[in-house]
OpenMM code with the backbone's topology and positions (N, CA, C; nanometers):
from openmm import Vec3, app, unit

residues = "MET VAL GLU ASN ARG PRO TRP ALA ASN LEU ILE ALA HIS ILE VAL LEU LEU SER GLY VAL ALA LEU VAL ALA PHE PRO VAL TYR VAL ALA ILE VAL ALA SER THR HIS SER LEU SER GLY LEU LEU GLN GLY THR LEU PRO LEU LEU PRO GLY GLY HIS GLY ILE GLU ASN TYR THR ARG MET TRP GLN SER GLY VAL SER ASN ALA GLY ALA PRO PRO ALA ALA GLN MET LEU TRP ASN SER PHE ILE MET ALA MET ALA ILE THR VAL GLY LYS LEU SER ILE SER LEU LEU SER ALA PHE ALA ILE VAL TYR PHE ARG PHE ARG PHE ARG MET PHE PHE SER GLY SER PHE SER SER ARG".split()
positions = [
    Vec3(3.1984, -7.9184, 4.1166),
    Vec3(3.1831, -8.0477, 4.0562),
    Vec3(3.3176, -8.1197, 4.0598),
    Vec3(3.3173, -8.2346, 4.1184),
    Vec3(3.4384, -8.3137, 4.1294),
    Vec3(3.4246, -8.4342, 4.0379),
    Vec3(3.5226, -8.4500, 3.9520),
    Vec3(3.5199, -8.5623, 3.8596),
    Vec3(3.6351, -8.6555, 3.8911),
    Vec3(3.6108, -8.7812, 3.8715),
    Vec3(3.7135, -8.8814, 3.8968),
    Vec3(3.7619, -8.9355, 3.7627),
    Vec3(3.8612, -8.8690, 3.7083),
    Vec3(3.9206, -8.9128, 3.5819),
    Vec3(4.0690, -8.9376, 3.6054),
    Vec3(4.1082, -9.0626, 3.6252),
    Vec3(4.2480, -9.0894, 3.6565),
    Vec3(4.3432, -9.0514, 3.5426),
    Vec3(4.3009, -9.0700, 3.4189),
    Vec3(4.3900, -9.0351, 3.3071),
    Vec3(4.4091, -8.8850, 3.2970),
    Vec3(4.3047, -8.8082, 3.3217),
    Vec3(4.3178, -8.6626, 3.3191),
    Vec3(4.4105, -8.6146, 3.4310),
    Vec3(4.3985, -8.6756, 3.5475),
    Vec3(4.4884, -8.6407, 3.6581),
    Vec3(4.6330, -8.6758, 3.6247),
    Vec3(4.6542, -8.7911, 3.5634),
    Vec3(4.7889, -8.8320, 3.5262),
    Vec3(4.8490, -8.7361, 3.4235),
    Vec3(4.7710, -8.7003, 3.3238),
    Vec3(4.8201, -8.6079, 3.2214),
    Vec3(4.8488, -8.4711, 3.2824),
    Vec3(4.7626, -8.4248, 3.3709),
    Vec3(4.7855, -8.2956, 3.4360),
    Vec3(4.9136, -8.2980, 3.5181),
    Vec3(4.9376, -8.4063, 3.5912),
    Vec3(5.0595, -8.4161, 3.6709),
    Vec3(5.1837, -8.4245, 3.5819),
    Vec3(5.1741, -8.4946, 3.4705),
    Vec3(5.2882, -8.5032, 3.3789),
    Vec3(5.3200, -8.3663, 3.3204),
    Vec3(5.2173, -8.2913, 3.2823),
    Vec3(5.2390, -8.1575, 3.2276),
    Vec3(5.2996, -8.0661, 3.3332),
    Vec3(5.2486, -8.0707, 3.4550),
    Vec3(5.3022, -7.9862, 3.5616),
    Vec3(5.4462, -8.0223, 3.5967),
    Vec3(5.4762, -8.1503, 3.6070),
    Vec3(5.6124, -8.1924, 3.6388),
    Vec3(5.7099, -8.1592, 3.5273),
    Vec3(5.6661, -8.1699, 3.4029),
    Vec3(5.7552, -8.1312, 3.2930),
    Vec3(5.7787, -7.9805, 3.2939),
    Vec3(5.6802, -7.9024, 3.3315),
    Vec3(5.7003, -7.7578, 3.3441),
    Vec3(5.7990, -7.7244, 3.4546),
    Vec3(5.7908, -7.7921, 3.5667),
    Vec3(5.8858, -7.7709, 3.6760),
    Vec3(6.0261, -7.8094, 3.6313),
    Vec3(6.0388, -7.9206, 3.5605),
    Vec3(6.1702, -7.9624, 3.5111),
    Vec3(6.2251, -7.8623, 3.4109),
    Vec3(6.1396, -7.8081, 3.3271),
    Vec3(6.1832, -7.7100, 3.2278),
    Vec3(6.2358, -7.5837, 3.2940),
    Vec3(6.1747, -7.5426, 3.4044),
    Vec3(6.2184, -7.4230, 3.4751),
    Vec3(6.3401, -7.4525, 3.5632),
    Vec3(6.3439, -7.5679, 3.6272),
    Vec3(6.4488, -7.5987, 3.7245),
    Vec3(6.5787, -7.6451, 3.6597),
    Vec3(6.5746, -7.7002, 3.5385),
    Vec3(6.6965, -7.7540, 3.4779),
    Vec3(6.8032, -7.6477, 3.4540),
    Vec3(6.7718, -7.5300, 3.3992),
    Vec3(6.8778, -7.4294, 3.3829),
    Vec3(6.9379, -7.3826, 3.5156),
    Vec3(6.8582, -7.3769, 3.6207),
    Vec3(6.9099, -7.3390, 3.7520),
    Vec3(7.0064, -7.4465, 3.8022),
    Vec3(6.9697, -7.5715, 3.7836),
    Vec3(7.0569, -7.6827, 3.8233),
    Vec3(7.1887, -7.6781, 3.7461),
    Vec3(7.1816, -7.6545, 3.6149),
    Vec3(7.3035, -7.6483, 3.5340),
    Vec3(7.3926, -7.5330, 3.5793),
    Vec3(7.3342, -7.4175, 3.6135),
    Vec3(7.4139, -7.3037, 3.6593),
    Vec3(7.4830, -7.3354, 3.7913),
    Vec3(7.4135, -7.4008, 3.8836),
    Vec3(7.4743, -7.4353, 4.0128),
    Vec3(7.5845, -7.5388, 3.9943),
    Vec3(7.5601, -7.6383, 3.9096),
    Vec3(7.6623, -7.7403, 3.8850),
    Vec3(7.7820, -7.6795, 3.8124),
    Vec3(7.7578, -7.5898, 3.7169),
    Vec3(7.8681, -7.5268, 3.6438),
    Vec3(7.9543, -7.4418, 3.7359),
    Vec3(7.8949, -7.3873, 3.8415),
    Vec3(7.9741, -7.3049, 3.9326),
    Vec3(8.0689, -7.3872, 4.0179),
    Vec3(8.0566, -7.5184, 4.0164),
    Vec3(8.1478, -7.6040, 4.0936),
    Vec3(8.2611, -7.6589, 4.0082),
    Vec3(8.2690, -7.6213, 3.8807),
    Vec3(8.3755, -7.6673, 3.7924),
    Vec3(8.4788, -7.5572, 3.7737),
    Vec3(8.5963, -7.5959, 3.7263),
    Vec3(8.7001, -7.4980, 3.6975),
    Vec3(8.6700, -7.4285, 3.5655),
    Vec3(8.7317, -7.3139, 3.5442),
    Vec3(8.7084, -7.2372, 3.4229),
    Vec3(8.7571, -7.3121, 3.2997),
    Vec3(8.8705, -7.3804, 3.3117),
    Vec3(8.9222, -7.4547, 3.1962),
    Vec3(8.8297, -7.5703, 3.1588),
    Vec3(8.7683, -7.6312, 3.2569),
    Vec3(8.6735, -7.7391, 3.2286),
    Vec3(8.5485, -7.6891, 3.1597),
    Vec3(8.5050, -7.5688, 3.1943),
    Vec3(8.3850, -7.5127, 3.1315),
    Vec3(8.4130, -7.4632, 2.9901),
    Vec3(8.5356, -7.4172, 2.9657),
    Vec3(8.5699, -7.3651, 2.8330),
    Vec3(8.5863, -7.4747, 2.7289),
    Vec3(8.5852, -7.6010, 2.7696),
    Vec3(8.5948, -7.7111, 2.6741),
    Vec3(8.4658, -7.7274, 2.5944),
    Vec3(8.3569, -7.6701, 2.6416),
    Vec3(8.2316, -7.6750, 2.5676),
    Vec3(8.1395, -7.7890, 2.6040),
    Vec3(8.1728, -7.8667, 2.7034),
    Vec3(8.0839, -7.9758, 2.7446),
    Vec3(7.9912, -7.9262, 2.8543),
    Vec3(7.8713, -7.9794, 2.8558),
    Vec3(7.7721, -7.9404, 2.9557),
    Vec3(7.7881, -8.0294, 3.0788),
    Vec3(7.8325, -7.9736, 3.1909),
    Vec3(7.8502, -8.0570, 3.3107),
    Vec3(7.7147, -8.0857, 3.3758),
    Vec3(7.6889, -8.2132, 3.4015),
    Vec3(7.5647, -8.2508, 3.4687),
    Vec3(7.5877, -8.3004, 3.6106),
    Vec3(7.7131, -8.3224, 3.6456),
    Vec3(7.7465, -8.3645, 3.7825),
    Vec3(7.8362, -8.2588, 3.8454),
    Vec3(7.8247, -8.2353, 3.9761),
    Vec3(7.9076, -8.1334, 4.0420),
    Vec3(8.0559, -8.1645, 4.0306),
    Vec3(8.1344, -8.0584, 4.0208),
    Vec3(8.2798, -8.0723, 4.0119),
    Vec3(8.3449, -8.0576, 4.1476),
    Vec3(8.4752, -8.0526, 4.1480),
    Vec3(8.5487, -8.0480, 4.2739),
    Vec3(8.5989, -7.9108, 4.3128),
    Vec3(8.5616, -7.8056, 4.2400),
    Vec3(8.6121, -7.6717, 4.2677),
    Vec3(8.5059, -7.5797, 4.3291),
    Vec3(8.4018, -7.6351, 4.3841),
    Vec3(8.2916, -7.5543, 4.4357),
    Vec3(8.3300, -7.4643, 4.5511),
    Vec3(8.3938, -7.5191, 4.6513),
    Vec3(8.4304, -7.4397, 4.7697),
    Vec3(8.5313, -7.3326, 4.7318),
    Vec3(8.6270, -7.3677, 4.6468),
    Vec3(8.7267, -7.2704, 4.6020),
    Vec3(8.6605, -7.1555, 4.5242),
    Vec3(8.5700, -7.1895, 4.4323),
    Vec3(8.5026, -7.0858, 4.3522),
    Vec3(8.4150, -6.9957, 4.4385),
    Vec3(8.3381, -7.0554, 4.5285),
    Vec3(8.2483, -6.9750, 4.6130),
    Vec3(8.3274, -6.8874, 4.7097),
    Vec3(8.4364, -6.9387, 4.7645),
    Vec3(8.5193, -6.8589, 4.8552),
    Vec3(8.5808, -6.7402, 4.7820),
    Vec3(8.6291, -6.7627, 4.6602),
    Vec3(8.6895, -6.6541, 4.5835),
    Vec3(8.5853, -6.5473, 4.5493),
    Vec3(8.4668, -6.5870, 4.5093),
    Vec3(8.3634, -6.4889, 4.4745),
    Vec3(8.3137, -6.4138, 4.5984),
    Vec3(8.3061, -6.4811, 4.7108),
    Vec3(8.2561, -6.4176, 4.8325),
    Vec3(8.3565, -6.3160, 4.8881),
    Vec3(8.4862, -6.3477, 4.8778),
    Vec3(8.5878, -6.2629, 4.9396),
    Vec3(8.6472, -6.1590, 4.8459),
    Vec3(8.6781, -6.1963, 4.7214),
    Vec3(8.7489, -6.1020, 4.6350),
    Vec3(8.6767, -6.0684, 4.5061),
    Vec3(8.5748, -6.1403, 4.4696),
    Vec3(8.5037, -6.1122, 4.3458),
    Vec3(8.5857, -6.1504, 4.2246),
    Vec3(8.5455, -6.1001, 4.1084),
    Vec3(8.6204, -6.1249, 3.9857),
    Vec3(8.7106, -6.0047, 3.9652),
    Vec3(8.8376, -6.0196, 3.9995),
    Vec3(8.9285, -5.9039, 3.9983),
    Vec3(8.9560, -5.8535, 3.8573),
    Vec3(8.9622, -5.9428, 3.7578),
    Vec3(8.9924, -5.8958, 3.6229),
    Vec3(8.8721, -5.8306, 3.5555),
    Vec3(8.7525, -5.8530, 3.6045),
    Vec3(8.6327, -5.7901, 3.5475),
    Vec3(8.5906, -5.6668, 3.6264),
    Vec3(8.6536, -5.6432, 3.7407),
    Vec3(8.6206, -5.5264, 3.8215),
    Vec3(8.4960, -5.5431, 3.9065),
    Vec3(8.4462, -5.6651, 3.9212),
    Vec3(8.3267, -5.6894, 4.0015),
    Vec3(8.3635, -5.6913, 4.1493),
    Vec3(8.2830, -5.6284, 4.2334),
    Vec3(8.3119, -5.6318, 4.3777),
    Vec3(8.2805, -5.7695, 4.4355),
    Vec3(8.3286, -5.7974, 4.5547),
    Vec3(8.2980, -5.9256, 4.6190),
    Vec3(8.1476, -5.9401, 4.6461),
    Vec3(8.1027, -6.0635, 4.6490),
    Vec3(7.9604, -6.0905, 4.6706),
    Vec3(7.9155, -6.0441, 4.8086),
    Vec3(8.0034, -6.0522, 4.9076),
    Vec3(7.9669, -6.0075, 5.0425),
    Vec3(7.9362, -5.8581, 5.0432),
    Vec3(8.0150, -5.7801, 4.9717),
    Vec3(7.9912, -5.6357, 4.9651),
    Vec3(7.8610, -5.6049, 4.8901),
    Vec3(7.8345, -5.6765, 4.7821),
    Vec3(7.7098, -5.6543, 4.7086),
    Vec3(7.5885, -5.6924, 4.7934),
    Vec3(7.5999, -5.8006, 4.8698),
    Vec3(7.4906, -5.8426, 4.9566),
    Vec3(7.4654, -5.7399, 5.0671),
    Vec3(7.5715, -5.6845, 5.1243),
    Vec3(7.5578, -5.5825, 5.2277),
    Vec3(7.4930, -5.4560, 5.1715),
    Vec3(7.5339, -5.4139, 5.0510),
    Vec3(7.4732, -5.2970, 4.9875),
    Vec3(7.3248, -5.3188, 4.9607),
    Vec3(7.2891, -5.4384, 4.9163),
    Vec3(7.1481, -5.4697, 4.8915),
    Vec3(7.0677, -5.4659, 5.0215),
    Vec3(7.1259, -5.5158, 5.1293),
    Vec3(7.0586, -5.5148, 5.2588),
    Vec3(7.0339, -5.3717, 5.3063),
    Vec3(7.1350, -5.2857, 5.2942),
    Vec3(7.1203, -5.1456, 5.3367),
    Vec3(7.0108, -5.0765, 5.2557),
    Vec3(7.0102, -5.0965, 5.1249),
    Vec3(6.9078, -5.0340, 5.0397),
    Vec3(6.7684, -5.0866, 5.0734),
    Vec3(6.7557, -5.2168, 5.0942),
    Vec3(6.6258, -5.2752, 5.1266),
    Vec3(6.5729, -5.2225, 5.2595),
    Vec3(6.6604, -5.2086, 5.3595),
    Vec3(6.6176, -5.1559, 5.4891),
    Vec3(6.5773, -5.0089, 5.4786),
    Vec3(6.6510, -4.9302, 5.4019),
    Vec3(6.6166, -4.7891, 5.3853),
    Vec3(6.4820, -4.7736, 5.3153),
    Vec3(6.4575, -4.8525, 5.2122),
    Vec3(6.3300, -4.8464, 5.1416),
    Vec3(6.2165, -4.8917, 5.2325),
    Vec3(6.2386, -4.9966, 5.3102),
    Vec3(6.1353, -5.0471, 5.4012),
    Vec3(6.1001, -4.9439, 5.5070),
    Vec3(6.2006, -4.8820, 5.5681),
    Vec3(6.1745, -4.7806, 5.6707),
    Vec3(6.1020, -4.6608, 5.6096),
    Vec3(6.1419, -4.6191, 5.4898),
    Vec3(6.0749, -4.5072, 5.4235),
    Vec3(5.9290, -4.5374, 5.3926),
    Vec3(5.9017, -4.6548, 5.3389),
    Vec3(5.7634, -4.6910, 5.3063),
    Vec3(5.6779, -4.7039, 5.4323),
    Vec3(5.7335, -4.7627, 5.5366),
    Vec3(5.6581, -4.7740, 5.6616),
    Vec3(5.6286, -4.6373, 5.7212),
    Vec3(5.7240, -4.5468, 5.7147),
    Vec3(5.7024, -4.4112, 5.7686),
    Vec3(5.5904, -4.3404, 5.6949),
    Vec3(5.5933, -4.3448, 5.5632),
    Vec3(5.4892, -4.2796, 5.4842),
    Vec3(5.3537, -4.3455, 5.5086),
    Vec3(5.3512, -4.4781, 5.5187),
    Vec3(5.2254, -4.5487, 5.5424),
    Vec3(5.1673, -4.5161, 5.6790),
    Vec3(5.2524, -4.5112, 5.7803),
    Vec3(5.2032, -4.4782, 5.9145),
    Vec3(5.1504, -4.3355, 5.9222),
    Vec3(5.2199, -4.2416, 5.8599),
    Vec3(5.1715, -4.1031, 5.8586),
    Vec3(5.0400, -4.0910, 5.7816),
    Vec3(5.0274, -4.1625, 5.6710),
    Vec3(4.9030, -4.1587, 5.5941),
    Vec3(4.7875, -4.2194, 5.6730),
    Vec3(4.8117, -4.3321, 5.7379),
    Vec3(4.7064, -4.3942, 5.8174),
    Vec3(4.6650, -4.3041, 5.9328),
    Vec3(4.7606, -4.2402, 5.9976),
    Vec3(4.7292, -4.1477, 6.1059),
    Vec3(4.6431, -4.0326, 6.0551),
    Vec3(4.6773, -3.9765, 5.9397),
    Vec3(4.6010, -3.8650, 5.8834),
    Vec3(4.4594, -3.9072, 5.8461),
    Vec3(4.4456, -4.0262, 5.7883),
    Vec3(4.3122, -4.0723, 5.7473),
    Vec3(4.2239, -4.0974, 5.8684),
    Vec3(4.2807, -4.1480, 5.9778),
    Vec3(4.2003, -4.1815, 6.0958),
    Vec3(4.1656, -4.0575, 6.1778),
    Vec3(4.2598, -3.9667, 6.1992),
    Vec3(4.2388, -3.8594, 6.2950),
    Vec3(4.2024, -3.7236, 6.2356),
    Vec3(4.2190, -3.7022, 6.1066),
    Vec3(4.1858, -3.5727, 6.0472),
    Vec3(4.0694, -3.5875, 5.9516),
    Vec3(3.9907, -3.4799, 5.9415),
    Vec3(3.8790, -3.4794, 5.8477),
    Vec3(3.9171, -3.3915, 5.7295),
    Vec3(3.9126, -3.4508, 5.6101),
    Vec3(3.9405, -3.3752, 5.4882),
    Vec3(3.8588, -3.4364, 5.3754),
    Vec3(3.8466, -3.3618, 5.2687),
    Vec3(3.7659, -3.4046, 5.1567),
    Vec3(3.8264, -3.5314, 5.0943),
    Vec3(3.7416, -3.6222, 5.0546),
    Vec3(3.7778, -3.7510, 4.9943),
    Vec3(3.8570, -3.8406, 5.0900),
    Vec3(3.8361, -3.8227, 5.2189),
    Vec3(3.9069, -3.9043, 5.3178),
    Vec3(3.8708, -4.0509, 5.3025),
    Vec3(3.7436, -4.0810, 5.2857),
    Vec3(3.7013, -4.2197, 5.2731),
    Vec3(3.7464, -4.2795, 5.1396),
    Vec3(3.7560, -4.1974, 5.0388),
    Vec3(3.8043, -4.2455, 4.9101),
    Vec3(3.9504, -4.2897, 4.9214),
    Vec3(4.0320, -4.2085, 4.9880),
    Vec3(4.1733, -4.2419, 5.0014),
    Vec3(4.1965, -4.3586, 5.0965),
    Vec3(4.1079, -4.3784, 5.1907),
    Vec3(4.1271, -4.4911, 5.2828),
    Vec3(4.0863, -4.6234, 5.2201),
    Vec3(4.0095, -4.6170, 5.1114),
    Vec3(3.9701, -4.7399, 5.0440),
    Vec3(3.8454, -4.8026, 5.1011),
    Vec3(3.7874, -4.7404, 5.2028),
    Vec3(3.6626, -4.7929, 5.2596),
    Vec3(3.5555, -4.6866, 5.2461),
    Vec3(3.4376, -4.7282, 5.2168),
    Vec3(3.3262, -4.6365, 5.1995),
    Vec3(3.2236, -4.6640, 5.3072),
    Vec3(3.1856, -4.5598, 5.3779),
    Vec3(3.0865, -4.5775, 5.4842),
    Vec3(2.9474, -4.5530, 5.4266),
    Vec3(2.8475, -4.6029, 5.4971),
    Vec3(2.7089, -4.5851, 5.4519),
    Vec3(2.6400, -4.4844, 5.5414),
    Vec3(2.6739, -4.3575, 5.5282),
    Vec3(2.6113, -4.2511, 5.6073),
    Vec3(2.4862, -4.2038, 5.5420),
] * unit.nanometer
topology = app.Topology()
chain = topology.addChain("A")
for resn in residues:
    res = topology.addResidue(resn, chain)
    for name in ("N", "CA", "C"):
        topology.addAtom(name, app.Element.getBySymbol(name[0]), res)
């Protein structure tokens, strides 16, 4: 059933757009805050426009990290995440391929149950 209610459509769009703004605003503030200097952020004002220290801040985090906090550089963390993701992916694919091979070519009890398909014999 399709109804043509322009006011209901308008209200639905307003609610949806306000929800998107509610979710996206903190992300925007975090990105804008990362382009300001530390002294500017410690003043307690909420920056709504990008600052002039963005390239400097991103370069420092990418290459050396936060040295006084002991955090590794972002490039090293990204590389570690990539290695872990690839290892998990290869492991899951290997187990899945072996399981599919066993279900297709071997006969064992509850084979159809484990494959997720039920035949009508």
